[in-house]
C-alpha positions as CSV (number, residue, x, y, z in Angstrom):
1,M,38.1,-38.1,-22.0
2,T,35.9,-38.9,-18.9
3,L,33.1,-36.4,-18.1
4,R,32.8,-35.5,-14.4
5,T,29.5,-36.2,-12.8
6,P,28.1,-33.0,-11.2
7,T,27.8,-33.0,-7.5
8,K,24.5,-32.7,-5.6
9,V,25.3,-29.1,-4.7
10,E,26.1,-28.3,-8.4
11,R,22.9,-29.9,-9.6
12,R,20.8,-27.9,-7.1
13,A,22.5,-24.7,-8.2
14,F,21.8,-25.5,-11.8
15,V,18.2,-26.2,-11.1
16,K,17.8,-22.9,-9.1
17,Q,19.5,-21.0,-12.0
18,R,17.2,-22.7,-14.5
19,V,14.1,-21.9,-12.5
20,Y,15.2,-18.3,-12.1
21,F,15.7,-17.7,-15.9
22,D,12.4,-19.6,-16.7
23,V,10.6,-17.2,-14.4
24,L,12.2,-14.2,-16.1
25,R,11.2,-15.5,-19.5
26,I,7.6,-15.9,-18.2
27,V,7.5,-12.4,-16.8
28,K,8.8,-10.9,-20.0
29,T,6.3,-12.9,-22.1
30,L,3.4,-11.8,-19.9
31,F,4.6,-8.2,-20.0
32,L,4.7,-8.2,-23.8
33,L,1.3,-9.8,-24.0
34,L,-0.2,-7.2,-21.6
35,V,1.4,-4.3,-23.5
36,V,-0.2,-5.5,-26.7
37,S,-3.6,-6.2,-25.2
38,A,-3.9,-3.3,-22.8
39,C,-5.4,-0.9,-25.3
40,A,-7.9,-3.5,-26.6
41,F,-10.2,-3.4,-23.6
42,P,-13.2,-1.1,-23.7
43,T,-13.3,2.1,-21.8
44,Q,-16.2,4.0,-20.3
45,E,-17.5,7.2,-21.7
46,P,-15.8,10.3,-20.2
47,H,-17.9,12.2,-17.6
48,I,-16.5,15.6,-18.7
49,R,-18.2,17.2,-21.7
50,R,-17.4,20.4,-23.5
51,A,-20.7,21.9,-22.1
52,E,-19.1,21.6,-18.6
53,I,-16.4,24.1,-17.9
54,P,-13.4,22.4,-16.3
55,A,-12.4,24.7,-13.4
56,K,-9.5,22.7,-11.9
57,V,-6.2,21.3,-13.2
58,I,-4.3,18.2,-12.3
59,Y,-1.2,16.6,-13.9
60,V,-0.3,13.1,-14.8
61,V,3.5,12.4,-14.6
62,S,5.4,9.5,-16.2
63,H,8.8,8.6,-14.7
64,G,9.4,5.9,-17.3
65,W,7.9,2.7,-15.9
66,H,5.9,4.5,-13.1
67,T,3.2,7.1,-13.2
68,G,1.8,9.5,-10.6
69,I,-0.8,12.2,-10.2
70,V,-0.1,15.8,-9.1
71,L,-2.8,17.9,-7.4
72,K,-2.8,21.6,-6.4
73,T,-3.1,21.4,-2.6
74,A,-5.2,24.6,-2.5
75,E,-7.8,23.0,-4.8
76,I,-8.3,19.8,-3.0
77,P,-11.9,20.0,-1.6
78,E,-12.1,20.6,2.1
79,M,-14.8,18.0,2.6
80,I,-12.4,15.2,1.7
81,V,-11.1,13.4,4.8
82,W,-7.4,13.3,4.1
83,P,-5.4,14.0,7.3
84,E,-2.1,13.2,5.6
85,L,-2.4,16.5,3.7
86,A,-1.4,18.3,6.9
87,D,2.2,17.2,6.2
88,F,2.2,19.2,3.0
89,A,0.3,22.3,4.1
90,G,3.2,24.6,3.1
91,N,3.5,23.1,-0.5
92,Q,1.6,24.3,-3.6
93,Y,1.6,20.9,-5.2
94,I,1.6,17.3,-4.2
95,E,2.4,14.2,-6.2
96,I,0.9,10.9,-5.3
97,G,2.0,7.4,-6.4
98,W,1.1,3.9,-5.2
99,G,3.1,0.7,-5.2
100,D,4.6,-2.4,-3.5
101,R,6.0,-1.5,-0.1
102,D,9.4,-3.2,-0.3
103,Y,10.0,-2.4,-4.0
104,Y,8.9,1.2,-3.8
105,Q,10.9,2.0,-0.7
106,G,13.9,-0.1,-1.5
107,P,17.3,1.6,-2.0
108,E,18.0,-0.5,-5.1
109,T,15.7,-2.2,-7.6
110,T,16.7,-5.7,-8.7
111,W,15.0,-8.6,-10.5
112,V,14.5,-10.3,-7.2
113,T,12.6,-7.4,-5.6
114,A,10.7,-6.8,-8.9
115,L,9.6,-10.5,-9.0
116,K,8.6,-10.4,-5.3
117,A,6.5,-7.3,-5.9
118,A,4.9,-8.8,-9.1
119,F,4.0,-12.2,-7.6
120,W,4.5,-12.2,-3.8
121,S,3.8,-8.6,-2.6
122,T,2.6,-8.4,1.0
123,R,1.8,-4.8,1.5
124,S,1.4,-1.5,-0.5
125,V,2.3,2.1,0.2
126,L,1.4,5.6,-1.1
127,H,4.2,8.0,-1.8
128,M,3.3,11.6,-1.4
129,A,5.8,14.4,-2.4
130,G,5.2,18.1,-1.9
131,F,6.9,20.8,-3.9
132,D,6.4,24.5,-5.0
133,E,8.1,24.8,-8.4
134,P,5.9,24.6,-11.5
135,V,5.1,20.9,-12.2
136,K,7.0,20.7,-15.5
137,T,10.0,22.4,-13.9
138,F,10.1,20.1,-10.9
139,F,9.7,17.0,-13.2
140,S,11.8,18.4,-16.0
141,S,13.0,15.0,-17.1
142,S,9.6,13.4,-17.0
143,D,6.6,13.3,-19.3
144,V,3.9,15.6,-17.9
145,I,0.3,16.0,-19.1
146,E,-2.0,18.8,-17.8
147,V,-5.6,17.7,-17.5
148,A,-8.5,20.1,-16.8
149,L,-11.3,18.7,-14.6
150,T,-14.6,20.0,-13.2
151,E,-14.9,20.6,-9.5
152,E,-17.0,17.5,-9.1
153,A,-14.5,15.3,-11.0
154,L,-11.7,16.6,-8.8
155,K,-13.7,15.8,-5.7
156,K,-14.2,12.2,-6.8
157,L,-10.6,11.7,-7.8
158,S,-9.3,13.2,-4.5
159,G,-11.7,11.1,-2.6
160,F,-10.4,7.9,-4.3
161,I,-6.8,8.8,-3.4
162,A,-7.7,9.7,0.2
163,R,-9.5,6.3,0.7
164,T,-6.4,4.5,-0.5
165,H,-4.7,5.3,2.8
166,L,-4.6,2.5,5.3
167,R,-5.5,3.9,8.7
168,M,-6.4,2.4,12.0
169,E,-8.9,5.2,12.7
170,T,-10.5,7.5,10.2
171,E,-8.9,10.6,11.5
172,E,-5.5,9.2,12.1
173,K,-2.5,9.1,9.8
174,A,0.5,6.8,9.8
175,K,3.9,7.5,8.2
176,I,6.4,4.7,7.4
177,R,9.5,6.6,6.4
178,P,10.8,9.6,4.4
179,G,10.1,9.5,0.7
180,L,12.2,9.7,-2.4
181,Y,12.5,13.4,-3.3
182,G,11.3,16.8,-2.2
183,N,9.2,17.0,1.0
184,S,8.0,13.4,0.7
185,R,6.8,10.5,2.8
186,F,5.5,7.0,2.5
187,Y,2.2,5.9,4.0
188,P,0.5,2.5,4.5
189,A,-2.0,1.9,1.7
190,E,-5.0,-0.3,0.8
191,G,-4.8,-2.7,-2.1
192,K,-2.8,-5.6,-3.2
193,F,0.0,-5.0,-5.7
194,H,0.8,-7.6,-8.4
195,V,1.8,-7.7,-12.0
196,F,-1.8,-7.2,-13.2
197,H,-2.5,-4.5,-10.6
198,N,0.5,-2.2,-10.4
199,C,1.2,1.5,-9.9
200,N,-0.1,2.4,-13.3
201,T,-3.3,0.4,-12.8
202,W,-3.9,2.4,-9.6
203,V,-3.3,5.7,-11.4
204,A,-5.8,4.6,-14.1
205,E,-8.4,3.7,-11.4
206,A,-7.9,7.1,-9.7
207,L,-8.3,8.9,-13.1
208,R,-11.4,6.8,-13.9
209,A,-12.9,7.9,-10.6
210,G,-12.3,11.5,-11.8
211,G,-14.2,10.9,-15.1
212,L,-11.4,9.9,-17.5
213,P,-12.2,7.0,-19.8
214,M,-9.4,4.8,-18.7
215,S,-9.2,1.1,-19.6
216,Q,-9.8,-1.3,-16.7
217,F,-6.8,-3.2,-17.9
218,T,-4.1,-0.5,-17.8
219,I,-0.8,-1.8,-16.6
220,T,1.9,0.3,-18.3
221,A,3.0,3.9,-18.0
222,G,2.8,4.3,-21.8
223,S,-0.8,3.1,-21.8
224,V,-1.7,5.6,-19.0
225,M,-0.1,8.5,-20.9
226,A,-1.6,7.6,-24.3
227,Q,-5.2,7.4,-22.8
228,V,-4.8,10.6,-20.9
229,R,-3.5,12.4,-24.0
230,D,-6.4,11.1,-26.1
231,F,-8.8,12.3,-23.4
232,V,-7.2,15.8,-23.4
233,D,-7.4,16.0,-27.2
234,E,-11.0,15.0,-27.2
235,V,-12.1,17.5,-24.5
236,E,-10.2,20.3,-26.1
237,G,-11.5,19.4,-29.5
238,H,-8.3,19.0,-31.4
239,P,-7.4,15.3,-31.8
240,D,-4.1,14.6,-33.5
């Protein structure tokens, strides 16, 4: 039996397929290594102590692979320059998330868009969603943790989020397109998205600005939620 020699087109297709699956294996390996090591990095001491009385409440929401932060619109300090809030003046709550522009806004998520976001992201966006229902009702299928903060901590956290917006002028706002659910919109954002600095990393940075002892190498939703839960238990004085 004579074996047929592959054509040039077939050889090219085989090489492309081999490269594609090699990339997938590398991504999966990196992801597993990062999951294992994420909790091994030191964290800073929390700014909130029991002697301080937390007067404000925020929520951290996990949607599986992605996390976001929910604020009460009425509690956001007025001195924070955040013109985009005007779009949600009629809502009691606002959820904020950050991510790669094309992947976050795309109608479908595929390995191709995921790999592009992880290694060749060009721009990032903030997703802001306003709603009025209780947080745990609105996100009934998601993991939600309530976190008590001092007024100063909330001001720092809110300021961090507001500064993530990418604006041509300080007082101007720019919308890209309607968002994913509720009264929501996408906005241009600062920061470069990649596999080592993703949506969960940004949430950890925002929470760290607000005084939570989040690791500087947080990349998974599970790591975000575990650290937030530990913080809440420590502040409330009843660790598991």
